[in-house]
N, C-alpha and C positions, 0 to 999 in steps of 0.2 A: 504494499499500500504506499502511496505517496500523498503528501498533502502539499498542494501548490500554494503560491502566494495569494491567489484569489480566495476570499472567504467562502467556505462551504464547497470546495472542490476536492474531491477524493478520486483516486485512481487505483485500480488493482490490475496486475498483469502476471502472466506466468513467470516463475522465477528465472532470472537470467541464466543462472547456472544450469538449470534444467534444460533450457533452450540450447545452451552450448553443448551439453552432453548429447542432445538429440542430433546436432549438426555433426558432432564427432562420430556418432554411430552411423549416420548416413554416409559419411565419407569412408569409414571402415567397411561398411557393407558394400559400398560401390567398389572399393579396392578388392574385396573378396570376390565379388561378382566378375570383375575384369580378370582376376587371376584364374578363376575357374573357366571363364570363356576362352582365355588365351591358351590354357593347357588342354581344354576340351576333355578333361578327364572325368568330370562329374556333372552331367547335364541337370539332374535333379537339384543338386547343391547350387548350381548356377541360377536356377529358377528361384530357389529359396533365398539366395543372396539378393537377386534382383527385387524380389517382393520386400525384403527387409530394407533394402536401400530406398525403395520408393516410399514405403510407410514412414521410416524415420525422416526421410527428406520432407515429406508433406507435413509431418508433425513439427519439424524444425521451422519450416517456412511459415506455418500457421502461428507458432509461438513468436516468430519474429514480426510478421506482418500485422497480427491482431493486438498490437500494443498501443495503448492500454486495452485490455480486454473489457474492462468495465470502468466507465467514468461517470461520476455523479456530480452535478453542479446545480446551482439554483434553477436552471432552465429545464433539467430533466436527466434522463439516463442515456448515455451513449455506449453502444456495444461494438467493440472492434471485431472485425471479421477478416477473412482472408483477402477479399477483394476491396471491401470498403467498410466504413463505420456506419452504424445506423443510429439515428437519434430518436429518442421517444420522449416528448415533452411530458412534464408531470401530470397534466390533465388526462393523458392517455395511459398512464401507469395505474392499473386498477388495484394491484396487491403485491406486496413483498412478504415472502414467508420462507421458513426453513423447513425442508423435508428431511426427516431422519429415516434412513433405510438400513436394514441389516442384510449384509451380503457376505458370504463366506465366513460367517461367524464374527463379523466385525461391523460395528455401527459407523455409518458414514452420514455426513450431512451435505445437503445440496441447497443452494440458494435458488429460489424460484421467484421470477419477476413476471407478473401477468401484465400484458399490454394490450391495447386495442387501437387499431388504426382508425383514421377518419372515416373510412368506408364501413366500419363495424367489424372488420376482420380481427379475430382475437389471436394472440401469439404468446406462447409460454417460453421464457428465456430461462435456461438452466445453467448454473455455474457450480463447479466443484472446487475443491481445494487446489487442484493443479491449475485451473483457470485463473484463480485469484491470488495464489501464493499466500493465502490467508484462510482461516477457518470460517466457513459461511455463517456459523453461529455468531461470529464477531462482526462480520460485514453487515448482516441484516439490520441490526439496530442503528448502525451508522447511516444506512440508506433511509431508514424511516425517520431519523432525526433531521436529515437534510431535505426531506420531502416537505414542501410548503403546506 
């Protein structure tokens, strides 16, 4: 989370270290793929390396491009995405809540933000700890406090 000079502006993004690790994994998997392709010794391993390289590369690209992932200011909520950011003014944000789910014997929290577009289309925005580099349980009260 970062707090900018402007009053009431908060941003959350994926941890920079995590994004750097994703880039390193993408490069390593690409090198693995190239080595297997060059030797031609393991076609199945080459396919696995290509898929791993593509997946890690997309995750790294998303973590880099979608910064900040969530920005809240007096005007509303802005969500960073792969291609562009999308702004949701406060009057169109209908609810902010935390969902607690149990998966694989572990409880996890997700931040849910309900929005509605001018044409009435509803949208649910979901953020996890990896998106925010913070506990959604801590982010939700800050969002509610900034909401006019």
